[in-house]
N, CA, C and O atoms as a printed pandas DataFrame, in Angstrom:
     atom_number atom_name residue_name chain_id  residue_number  x_coord  y_coord  z_coord
0              1         N          MET        A               1   23.661  -49.819  -51.230
1              2        CA          MET        A               1   22.338  -49.698  -50.685
2              3         C          MET        A               1   22.370  -49.668  -49.162
3              4         O          MET        A               1   21.671  -48.874  -48.533
4              5         N          ALA        A               2   23.177  -50.528  -48.582
5              6        CA          ALA        A               2   23.298  -50.566  -47.135
6              7         C          ALA        A               2   23.902  -49.275  -46.632
7              8         O          ALA        A               2   23.570  -48.822  -45.537
8              9         N          GLY        A               3   24.789  -48.670  -47.416
9             10        CA          GLY        A               3   25.414  -47.403  -47.033
10            11         C          GLY        A               3   24.393  -46.280  -47.031
11            12         O          GLY        A               3   24.415  -45.395  -46.175
12            13         N          GLN        A               4   23.499  -46.335  -48.006
13            14        CA          GLN        A               4   22.459  -45.296  -48.052
14            15         C          GLN        A               4   21.514  -45.429  -46.850
15            16         O          GLN        A               4   21.078  -44.425  -46.286
16            17         N          ILE        A               5   21.206  -46.650  -46.468
17            18        CA          ILE        A               5   20.309  -46.875  -45.328
18            19         C          ILE        A               5   20.970  -46.379  -44.048
19            20         O          ILE        A               5   20.315  -45.766  -43.205
20            21         N          ASN        A               6   22.291  -46.648  -43.897
21            22        CA          ASN        A               6   23.017  -46.144  -42.734
22            23         C          ASN        A               6   23.019  -44.616  -42.712
23            24         O          ASN        A               6   22.810  -43.996  -41.669
24            25         N          ASP        A               7   23.257  -44.029  -43.870
25            26        CA          ASP        A               7   23.253  -42.563  -43.958
26            27         C          ASP        A               7   21.879  -41.999  -43.602
27            28         O          ASP        A               7   21.777  -40.992  -42.901
28            29         N          ILE        A               8   20.833  -42.648  -44.085
29            30        CA          ILE        A               8   19.468  -42.203  -43.789
30            31         C          ILE        A               8   19.186  -42.356  -42.297
31            32         O          ILE        A               8   18.594  -41.471  -41.679
32            33         N          ASN        A               9   19.618  -43.496  -41.712
33            34        CA          ASN        A               9   19.411  -43.719  -40.271
34            35         C          ASN        A               9   20.162  -42.679  -39.438
35            36         O          ASN        A               9   19.633  -42.142  -38.465
36            37         N          GLN        A              10   21.413  -42.406  -39.844
37            38        CA          GLN        A              10   22.187  -41.400  -39.126
38            39         C          GLN        A              10   21.549  -40.012  -39.280
39            40         O          GLN        A              10   21.446  -39.248  -38.321
40            41         N          HIS        A              11   21.137  -39.719  -40.479
41            42        CA          HIS        A              11   20.489  -38.427  -40.731
42            43         C          HIS        A              11   19.186  -38.329  -39.933
43            44         O          HIS        A              11   18.870  -37.270  -39.390
44            45         N          THR        A              12   18.438  -39.416  -39.861
45            46        CA          THR        A              12   17.188  -39.446  -39.094
46            47         C          THR        A              12   17.474  -39.225  -37.614
47            48         O          THR        A              12   16.760  -38.477  -36.947
48            49         N          GLN        A              13   18.520  -39.874  -37.098
49            50        CA          GLN        A              13   18.870  -39.689  -35.692
50            51         C          GLN        A              13   19.296  -38.249  -35.405
51            52         O          GLN        A              13   18.947  -37.688  -34.366
52            53         N          VAL        A              14   20.046  -37.658  -36.324
53            54        CA          VAL        A              14   20.470  -36.266  -36.150
54            55         C          VAL        A              14   19.252  -35.347  -36.146
55            56         O          VAL        A              14   19.141  -34.445  -35.317
56            57         N          VAL        A              15   18.340  -35.593  -37.090
57            58        CA          VAL        A              15   17.125  -34.772  -37.173
58            59         C          VAL        A              15   16.285  -34.956  -35.916
59            60         O          VAL        A              15   15.770  -33.981  -35.369
60            61         N          LEU        A              16   16.142  -36.197  -35.449
61            62        CA          LEU        A              16   15.369  -36.457  -34.227
62            63         C          LEU        A              16   16.014  -35.792  -33.014
63            64         O          LEU        A              16   15.313  -35.254  -32.156
64            65         N          GLN        A              17   17.344  -35.824  -32.937
65            66        CA          GLN        A              17   18.045  -35.177  -31.831
66            67         C          GLN        A              17   17.833  -33.662  -31.879
67            68         O          GLN        A              17   17.607  -33.032  -30.845
68            69         N          GLN        A              18   17.906  -33.088  -33.063
69            70        CA          GLN        A              18   17.685  -31.644  -33.203
70            71         C          GLN        A              18   16.246  -31.280  -32.849
71            72         O          GLN        A              18   15.989  -30.266  -32.200
72            73         N          LEU        A              19   15.305  -32.132  -33.288
73            74        CA          LEU        A              19   13.902  -31.891  -32.929
74            75         C          LEU        A              19   13.713  -31.971  -31.415
75            76         O          LEU        A              19   12.970  -31.178  -30.837
76            77         N          SER        A              20   14.381  -32.922  -30.779
77            78        CA          SER        A              20   14.296  -33.063  -29.324
78            79         C          SER        A              20   14.884  -31.822  -28.638
79            80         O          SER        A              20   14.315  -31.304  -27.677
80            81         N          ASP        A              21   16.028  -31.358  -29.144
81            82        CA          ASP        A              21   16.650  -30.152  -28.593
82            83         C          ASP        A              21   15.729  -28.941  -28.772
83            84         O          ASP        A              21   15.582  -28.122  -27.865
84            85         N          LEU        A              22   15.113  -28.841  -29.954
85            86        CA          LEU        A              22   14.191  -27.734  -30.221
86            87         C          LEU        A              22   12.968  -27.811  -29.313
87            88         O          LEU        A              22   12.475  -26.788  -28.837
88            89         N          THR        A              23   12.487  -29.015  -29.080
89            90        CA          THR        A              23   11.320  -29.200  -28.213
90            91         C          THR        A              23   11.645  -28.758  -26.789
91            92         O          THR        A              23   10.860  -28.052  -26.156
92            93         N          SER        A              24   12.810  -29.180  -26.290
93            94        CA          SER        A              24   13.178  -28.776  -24.928
94            95         C          SER        A              24   13.403  -27.259  -24.873
95            96         O          SER        A              24   13.067  -26.626  -23.872
96            97         N          GLY        A              25   13.962  -26.676  -25.927
97            98        CA          GLY        A              25   14.134  -25.220  -25.978
98            99         C          GLY        A              25   12.801  -24.495  -25.979
99           100         O          GLY        A              25   12.649  -23.469  -25.316
100          101         N          ILE        A              26   11.847  -25.016  -26.712
101          102        CA          ILE        A              26   10.506  -24.421  -26.768
102          103         C          ILE        A              26    9.832  -24.516  -25.411
103          104         O          ILE        A              26    9.185  -23.567  -24.968
104          105         N          LYS        A              27    9.981  -25.664  -24.744
105          106        CA          LYS        A              27    9.388  -25.818  -23.409
106          107         C          LYS        A              27   10.004  -24.821  -22.433
107          108         O          LYS        A              27    9.313  -24.225  -21.608
108          109         N          SER        A              28   11.312  -24.656  -22.546
109          110        CA          SER        A              28   11.992  -23.688  -21.687
110          111         C          SER        A              28   11.478  -22.277  -21.961
111          112         O          SER        A              28   11.228  -21.514  -21.027
112          113         N          LEU        A              29   11.320  -21.930  -23.228
113          114        CA          LEU        A              29   10.790  -20.616  -23.601
114          115         C          LEU        A              29    9.355  -20.434  -23.108
115          116         O          LEU        A              29    8.973  -19.345  -22.678
116          117         N          GLN        A              30    8.571  -21.498  -23.172
117          118        CA          GLN        A              30    7.196  -21.406  -22.682
118          119         C          GLN        A              30    7.183  -21.138  -21.179
119          120         O          GLN        A              30    6.357  -20.370  -20.687
120          121         N          GLY        A              31    8.102  -21.776  -20.452
121          122        CA          GLY        A              31    8.216  -21.516  -19.014
122          123         C          GLY        A              31    8.599  -20.062  -18.749
123          124         O          GLY        A              31    8.052  -19.408  -17.861
124          125         N          ASP        A              32    9.558  -19.570  -19.547
125          126        CA          ASP        A              32    9.969  -18.171  -19.406
126          127         C          ASP        A              32    8.809  -17.225  -19.741
127          128         O          ASP        A              32    8.615  -16.208  -19.074
128          129         N          ILE        A              33    8.054  -17.568  -20.766
129          130        CA          ILE        A              33    6.902  -16.739  -21.151
130          131         C          ILE        A              33    5.868  -16.732  -20.038
131          132         O          ILE        A              33    5.296  -15.685  -19.732
132          133         N          ASN        A              34    5.623  -17.880  -19.432
133          134        CA          ASN        A              34    4.672  -17.937  -18.313
134          135         C          ASN        A              34    5.151  -17.094  -17.141
135          136         O          ASN        A              34    4.357  -16.407  -16.498
136          137         N          ASP        A              35    6.465  -17.145  -16.859
137          138        CA          ASP        A              35    7.026  -16.308  -15.798
138          139         C          ASP        A              35    6.839  -14.827  -16.130
139          140         O          ASP        A              35    6.488  -14.030  -15.261
140          141         N          LEU        A              36    7.071  -14.472  -17.373
141          142        CA          LEU        A              36    6.891  -13.081  -17.799
142          143         C          LEU        A              36    5.431  -12.647  -17.697
143          144         O          LEU        A              36    5.139  -11.518  -17.305
144          145         N          LYS        A              37    4.526  -13.541  -18.049
145          146        CA          LYS        A              37    3.103  -13.221  -17.928
146          147         C          LYS        A              37    2.729  -12.967  -16.473
147          148         O          LYS        A              37    1.988  -12.032  -16.168
148          149         N          ALA        A              38    3.246  -13.806  -15.576
149          150        CA          ALA        A              38    2.962  -13.625  -14.145
150          151         C          ALA        A              38    3.534  -12.294  -13.661
151          152         O          ALA        A              38    2.889  -11.583  -12.890
152          153         N          GLU        A              39    4.732  -11.959  -14.110
153          154        CA          GLU        A              39    5.349  -10.690  -13.727
154          155         C          GLU        A              39    4.546   -9.503  -14.277
155          156         O          GLU        A              39    4.373   -8.494  -13.593
156          157         N          ILE        A              40    4.067   -9.631  -15.493
157          158        CA          ILE        A              40    3.236   -8.570  -16.082
158          159         C          ILE        A              40    1.964   -8.389  -15.271
159          160         O          ILE        A              40    1.535   -7.258  -15.040
160          161         N          ILE        A              41    1.360   -9.477  -14.840
161          162        CA          ILE        A              41    0.141   -9.393  -14.025
162          163         C          ILE        A              41    0.441   -8.680  -12.718
163          164         O          ILE        A              41   -0.341   -7.835  -12.282
164          165         N          ARG        A              42    1.579   -9.013  -12.074
165          166        CA          ARG        A              42    1.957   -8.331  -10.823
166          167         C          ARG        A              42    2.182   -6.844  -11.062
167          168         O          ARG        A              42    1.779   -6.008  -10.254
168          169         N          LEU        A              43    2.822   -6.524  -12.168
169          170        CA          LEU        A              43    3.060   -5.111  -12.490
170          171         C          LEU        A              43    1.752   -4.371  -12.758
171          172         O          LEU        A              43    1.601   -3.215  -12.363
172          173         N          GLN        A              44    0.815   -5.025  -13.422
173          174        CA          GLN        A              44   -0.487   -4.405  -13.673
174          175         C          GLN        A              44   -1.235   -4.173  -12.361
175          176         O          GLN        A              44   -1.897   -3.148  -12.196
176          177         N          GLU        A              45   -1.129   -5.128  -11.422
177          178        CA          GLU        A              45   -1.766   -4.945  -10.116
178          179         C          GLU        A              45   -1.150   -3.761   -9.384
179          180         O          GLU        A              45   -1.865   -2.959   -8.782
180          181         N          ARG        A              46    0.170   -3.650   -9.434
181          182        CA          ARG        A              46    0.841   -2.508   -8.805
182          183         C          ARG        A              46    0.411   -1.206   -9.464
183          184         O          ARG        A              46    0.163   -0.206   -8.790
184          185         N          GLU        A              47    0.324   -1.234  -10.786
185          186        CA          GLU        A              47   -0.099   -0.030  -11.509
186          187         C          GLU        A              47   -1.518    0.354  -11.100
187          188         O          GLU        A              47   -1.814    1.535  -10.919
188          189         N          ASN        A              48   -2.393   -0.635  -10.954
189          190        CA          ASN        A              48   -3.760   -0.357  -10.510
190          191         C          ASN        A              48   -3.767    0.226   -9.113
191          192         O          ASN        A              48   -4.520    1.158   -8.830
192          193         N          ASN        A              49   -2.921   -0.323   -8.222
193          194        CA          ASN        A              49   -2.827    0.211   -6.867
194          195         C          ASN        A              49   -2.330    1.648   -6.874
195          196         O          ASN        A              49   -2.857    2.500   -6.158
196          197         N          VAL        A              50   -1.315    1.912   -7.683
197          198        CA          VAL        A              50   -0.784    3.271   -7.781
198          199         C          VAL        A              50   -1.862    4.201   -8.333
199          200         O          VAL        A              50   -2.012    5.326   -7.858
200          201         N          GLN        A              51   -2.599    3.745   -9.316
201          202        CA          GLN        A              51   -3.661    4.564   -9.895
202          203         C          GLN        A              51   -4.733    4.861   -8.851
203          204         O          GLN        A              51   -5.229    5.985   -8.774
204          205         N          THR        A              52   -5.093    3.861   -8.050
205          206        CA          THR        A              52   -6.089    4.054   -6.997
206          207         C          THR        A              52   -5.598    5.073   -5.977
207          208         O          THR        A              52   -6.345    5.959   -5.562
208          209         N          ILE        A              53   -4.336    4.941   -5.575
209          210        CA          ILE        A              53   -3.769    5.896   -4.616
210          211         C          ILE        A              53   -3.714    7.291   -5.224
211          212         O          ILE        A              53   -4.007    8.275   -4.545
212          213         N          TYR        A              54   -3.344    7.381   -6.483
213          214        CA          TYR        A              54   -3.297    8.683   -7.158
214          215         C          TYR        A              54   -4.685    9.328   -7.185
215          216         O          TYR        A              54   -4.822   10.523   -6.926
216          217         N          GLU        A              55   -5.703    8.539   -7.496
217          218        CA          GLU        A              55   -7.066    9.077   -7.535
218          219         C          GLU        A              55   -7.505    9.539   -6.147
219          220         O          GLU        A              55   -8.137   10.586   -6.009
220          221         N          TRP        A              56   -7.166    8.750   -5.108
221          222        CA          TRP        A              56   -7.501    9.132   -3.736
222          223         C          TRP        A              56   -6.810   10.438   -3.367
223          224         O          TRP        A              56   -7.432   11.324   -2.781
224          225         N          LYS        A              57   -5.524   10.564   -3.706
225          226        CA          LYS        A              57   -4.772   11.779   -3.405
226          227         C          LYS        A              57   -5.380   12.965   -4.136
227          228         O          LYS        A              57   -5.493   14.051   -3.566
228          229         N          TYR        A              58   -5.765   12.777   -5.368
229          230        CA          TYR        A              58   -6.379   13.867   -6.127
230          231         C          TYR        A              58   -7.670   14.320   -5.464
231          232         O          TYR        A              58   -7.927   15.520   -5.360
232          233         N          LYS        A              59   -8.489   13.365   -5.012
233          234        CA          LYS        A              59   -9.742   13.719   -4.343
234          235         C          LYS        A              59   -9.473   14.453   -3.036
235          236         O          LYS        A              59  -10.152   15.431   -2.722
236          237         N          ILE        A              60   -8.489   13.991   -2.273
237          238        CA          ILE        A              60   -8.138   14.654   -1.019
238          239         C          ILE        A              60   -7.620   16.063   -1.302
239          240         O          ILE        A              60   -7.981   17.012   -0.607
240          241         N          ASP        A              61   -6.778   16.196   -2.317
241          242        CA          ASP        A              61   -6.244   17.521   -2.659
242          243         C          ASP        A              61   -7.347   18.469   -3.101
243          244         O          ASP        A              61   -7.222   19.683   -2.941
244          245         N          GLU        A              62   -8.420   17.929   -3.654
245          246        CA          GLU        A              62   -9.564   18.762   -4.026
246          247         C          GLU        A              62  -10.233   19.328   -2.777
247          248         O          GLU        A              62  -10.761   20.440   -2.800
248          249         N          ILE        A              63  -10.211   18.568   -1.695
249          250        CA          ILE        A              63  -10.877   18.974   -0.458
250          251         C          ILE        A              63   -9.964   19.865    0.376
251          252         O          ILE        A              63  -10.351   20.956    0.793
252          253         N          VAL        A              64   -8.756   19.387    0.610
253          254        CA          VAL        A              64   -7.837   20.109    1.486
254          255         C          VAL        A              64   -6.397   19.790    1.063
255          256         O          VAL        A              64   -6.084   18.666    0.671
256          257         N          SER        A              65   -5.539   20.800    1.152
257          258        CA          SER        A              65   -4.142   20.591    0.774
258          259         C          SER        A              65   -3.359   20.068    1.973
259          260         O          SER        A              65   -3.822   20.180    3.107
260          261         N          PRO        A              66   -2.185   19.502    1.738
261          262        CA          PRO        A              66   -1.367   19.024    2.862
262          263         C          PRO        A              66   -1.032   20.138    3.859
263          264         O          PRO        A              66   -0.986   19.890    5.064
264          265         N          THR        A              67   -0.800   21.348    3.377
265          266        CA          THR        A              67   -0.516   22.467    4.269
266          267         C          THR        A              67   -1.720   22.770    5.143
267          268         O          THR        A              67   -1.580   23.037    6.336
268          269         N          GLN        A              68   -2.896   22.729    4.548
269          270        CA          GLN        A              68   -4.113   22.973    5.313
270          271         C          GLN        A              68   -4.337   21.872    6.348
271          272         O          GLN        A              68   -4.787   22.146    7.461
272          273         N          LEU        A              69   -4.025   20.632    5.985
273          274        CA          LEU        A              69   -4.152   19.519    6.934
274          275         C          LEU        A              69   -3.218   19.716    8.125
275          276         O          LEU        A              69   -3.598   19.446    9.264
276          277         N          LYS        A              70   -1.996   20.187    7.865
277          278        CA          LYS        A              70   -1.043   20.428    8.946
278          279         C          LYS        A              70   -1.565   21.523    9.866
279          280         O          LYS        A              70   -1.505   21.398   11.089
280          281         N          LYS        A              71   -2.081   22.605    9.269
281          282        CA          LYS        A              71   -2.613   23.709   10.061
282          283         C          LYS        A              71   -3.816   23.237   10.883
283          284         O          LYS        A              71   -3.952   23.605   12.050
284          285         N          LEU        A              72   -4.677   22.434   10.285
285          286        CA          LEU        A              72   -5.844   21.901   10.983
286          287         C          LEU        A              72   -5.414   21.041   12.169
287          288         O          LEU        A              72   -6.006   21.122   13.246
288          289         N          LYS        A              73   -4.404   20.234   11.976
289          290        CA          LYS        A              73   -3.895   19.389   13.062
290          291         C          LYS        A              73   -3.391   20.257   14.213
291          292         O          LYS        A              73   -3.667   19.970   15.378
292          293         N          GLU        A              74   -2.659   21.308   13.888
293          294        CA          GLU        A              74   -2.151   22.210   14.925
294          295         C          GLU        A              74   -3.295   22.891   15.670
295          296         O          GLU        A              74   -3.236   23.054   16.889
296          297         N          GLU        A              75   -4.332   23.287   14.941
297          298        CA          GLU        A              75   -5.479   23.928   15.574
298          299         C          GLU        A              75   -6.211   22.959   16.507
299          300         O          GLU        A              75   -6.650   23.354   17.587
300          301         N          VAL        A              76   -6.342   21.720   16.102
301          302        CA          VAL        A              76   -6.994   20.716   16.941
302          303         C          VAL        A              76   -6.186   20.504   18.219
303          304         O          VAL        A              76   -6.760   20.397   19.303
304          305         N          GLU        A              77   -4.860   20.443   18.100
305          306        CA          GLU        A              77   -4.016   20.291   19.284
306          307         C          GLU        A              77   -4.189   21.483   20.225
307          308         O          GLU        A              77   -4.258   21.313   21.442
308          309         N          THR        A              78   -4.260   22.688   19.658
309          310        CA          THR        A              78   -4.468   23.889   20.465
310          311         C          THR        A              78   -5.815   23.825   21.184
311          312         O          THR        A              78   -5.910   24.171   22.361
312          313         N          LEU        A              79   -6.844   23.386   20.483
313          314        CA          LEU        A              79   -8.167   23.272   21.098
314          315         C          LEU        A              79   -8.191   22.218   22.201
315          316         O          LEU        A              79   -8.885   22.392   23.203
316          317         N          LYS        A              80   -7.450   21.136   22.032
317          318        CA          LYS        A              80   -7.375   20.116   23.087
318          319         C          LYS        A              80   -6.753   20.704   24.345
319          320         O          LYS        A              80   -7.238   20.475   25.453
320          321         N          ILE        A              81   -5.687   21.456   24.169
321          322        CA          ILE        A              81   -5.021   22.087   25.320
322          323         C          ILE        A              81   -5.968   23.074   25.988
323          324         O          ILE        A              81   -6.073   23.103   27.214
324          325         N          PHE        A              82   -6.664   23.889   25.182
325          326        CA          PHE        A              82   -7.612   24.854   25.733
326          327         C          PHE        A              82   -8.716   24.150   26.521
327          328         O          PHE        A              82   -9.116   24.609   27.591
328          329         N          LYS        A              83   -9.196   23.046   25.990
329          330        CA          LYS        A              83  -10.257   22.289   26.663
330          331         C          LYS        A              83   -9.800   21.839   28.039
331          332         O          LYS        A              83  -10.535   21.989   29.014
332          333         N          VAL        A              84   -8.594   21.290   28.131
333          334        CA          VAL        A              84   -8.066   20.826   29.411
334          335         C          VAL        A              84   -7.928   22.001   30.374
335          336         O          VAL        A              84   -8.273   21.888   31.550
336          337         N          GLN        A              85   -7.424   23.127   29.876
337          338        CA          GLN        A              85   -7.265   24.300   30.729
338          339         C          GLN        A              85   -8.616   24.816   31.207
339          340         O          GLN        A              85   -8.765   25.166   32.377
340          341         N          ALA        A              86   -9.589   24.867   30.326
341          342        CA          ALA        A              86  -10.910   25.378   30.688
342          343         C          ALA        A              86  -11.564   24.480   31.738
343          344         O          ALA        A              86  -12.154   24.981   32.696
344          345         N          ILE        A              87  -11.470   23.198   31.574
345          346        CA          ILE        A              87  -12.055   22.272   32.542
346          347         C          ILE        A              87  -11.357   22.415   33.888
347          348         O          ILE        A              87  -12.010   22.378   34.931
348          349         N          THR        A              88  -10.053   22.575   33.876
349          350        CA          THR        A              88   -9.304   22.750   35.115
350          351         C          THR        A              88   -9.717   24.031   35.829
351          352         O          THR        A              88   -9.967   24.016   37.034
352          353         N          VAL        A              89   -9.789   25.140   35.094
353          354        CA          VAL        A              89  -10.187   26.413   35.696
354          355         C          VAL        A              89  -11.609   26.310   36.240
355          356         O          VAL        A              89  -11.881   26.775   37.347
356          357         N          PHE        A              90  -12.510   25.711   35.479
357          358        CA          PHE        A              90  -13.891   25.559   35.922
358          359         C          PHE        A              90  -13.952   24.746   37.214
359          360         O          PHE        A              90  -14.691   25.092   38.136
360          361         N          SER        A              91  -13.179   23.671   37.276
361          362        CA          SER        A              91  -13.176   22.825   38.479
362          363         C          SER        A              91  -12.639   23.596   39.683
363          364         O          SER        A              91  -13.191   23.494   40.778
364          365         N          VAL        A              92  -11.577   24.361   39.492
365          366        CA          VAL        A              92  -11.005   25.136   40.591
366          367         C          VAL        A              92  -12.002   26.178   41.066
367          368         O          VAL        A              92  -12.180   26.349   42.272
368          369         N          VAL        A              93  -12.651   26.874   40.154
369          370        CA          VAL        A              93  -13.636   27.896   40.521
370          371         C          VAL        A              93  -14.805   27.248   41.258
371          372         O          VAL        A              93  -15.272   27.789   42.260
372          373         N          GLN        A              94  -15.281   26.113   40.787
373          374        CA          GLN        A              94  -16.371   25.417   41.460
374          375         C          GLN        A              94  -15.966   25.006   42.878
375          376         O          GLN        A              94  -16.754   25.129   43.816
376          377         N          PHE        A              95  -14.732   24.518   43.025
377          378        CA          PHE        A              95  -14.256   24.127   44.340
378          379         C          PHE        A              95  -14.185   25.337   45.267
379          380         O          PHE        A              95  -14.598   25.255   46.424
380          381         N          MET        A              96  -13.668   26.450   44.774
381          382        CA          MET        A              96  -13.579   27.662   45.587
382          383         C          MET        A              96  -14.959   28.177   45.966
383          384         O          MET        A              96  -15.157   28.663   47.079
384          385         N          MET        A              97  -15.903   28.074   45.057
385          386        CA          MET        A              97  -17.280   28.501   45.357
386          387         C          MET        A              97  -17.880   27.595   46.433
387          388         O          MET        A              97  -18.568   28.073   47.335
388          389         N          ALA        A              98  -17.626   26.312   46.340
389          390        CA          ALA        A              98  -18.144   25.378   47.347
390          391         C          ALA        A              98  -17.531   25.684   48.705
391          392         O          ALA        A              98  -18.228   25.667   49.720
392          393         N          VAL        A              99  -16.230   25.964   48.732
393          394        CA          VAL        A              99  -15.572   26.320   49.992
394          395         C          VAL        A              99  -16.154   27.617   50.535
395          396         O          VAL        A              99  -16.392   27.730   51.737
396          397         N          ALA        A             100  -16.384   28.590   49.673
397          398        CA          ALA        A             100  -16.934   29.879   50.094
398          399         C          ALA        A             100  -18.328   29.696   50.682
399          400         O          ALA        A             100  -18.630   30.272   51.727
400          401         N          VAL        A             101  -19.180   28.913   50.038
401          402        CA          VAL        A             101  -20.535   28.682   50.516
402          403         C          VAL        A             101  -20.472   27.931   51.844
403          404         O          VAL        A             101  -21.217   28.249   52.771
404          405         N          PHE        A             102  -19.593   26.945   51.941
405          406        CA          PHE        A             102  -19.440   26.187   53.179
406          407         C          PHE        A             102  -18.959   27.107   54.303
407          408         O          PHE        A             102  -19.478   27.060   55.418
408          409         N          ALA        A             103  -17.981   27.927   54.003
409          410        CA          ALA        A             103  -17.460   28.856   55.008
410          411         C          ALA        A             103  -18.517   29.864   55.418
411          412         O          ALA        A             103  -18.605   30.229   56.590
412          413         N          ASP        A             104  -19.310   30.310   54.475
413          414        CA          ASP        A             104  -20.365   31.285   54.769
414          415         C          ASP        A             104  -21.397   30.681   55.708
415          416         O          ASP        A             104  -21.869   31.358   56.622
416          417         N          LYS        A             105  -21.755   29.424   55.500
417          418        CA          LYS        A             105  -22.753   28.764   56.344
418          419         C          LYS        A             105  -22.189   28.492   57.754
419          420         O          LYS        A             105  -22.908   28.592   58.748
420          421         N          ILE        A             106  -20.929   28.158   57.818
421          422        CA          ILE        A             106  -20.341   27.839   59.115
422          423         C          ILE        A             106  -20.123   29.128   59.944
423          424         O          ILE        A             106  -20.427   29.135   61.137
424          425         N          PHE        A             107  -19.621   30.179   59.358
425          426        CA          PHE        A             107  -19.258   31.375   60.104
426          427         C          PHE        A             107  -20.399   32.357   60.260
427          428         O          PHE        A             107  -20.250   33.324   61.008
428          429         N          LEU        A             108  -21.481   32.177   59.630
429          430        CA          LEU        A             108  -22.597   33.112   59.796
430          431         C          LEU        A             108  -23.655   32.544   60.622
431          432         O          LEU        A             108  -24.669   33.198   60.863
């Protein structure tokens, strides 16, 4: 009888140890699952960002293509240069006219 009680106690301790090991394994798995859930959430956020950028690009492409944007940029640069040249020429002509009028008043 005492031998059976010892066997039962030993068996109980083995079962309790295995249950403890299983519990710690489950807790570890739960931690891993939580990490995976967090990673999935980050991936979903990235996917949403990519989708938003894709939609923006599609809308822009509907309006103007990248080639057209490049050409437009070049045209704007050309117009800026023309503007500076036109203002410079206008200023020089105005100065020459002022000198001419001044000279006309002095010498006549």
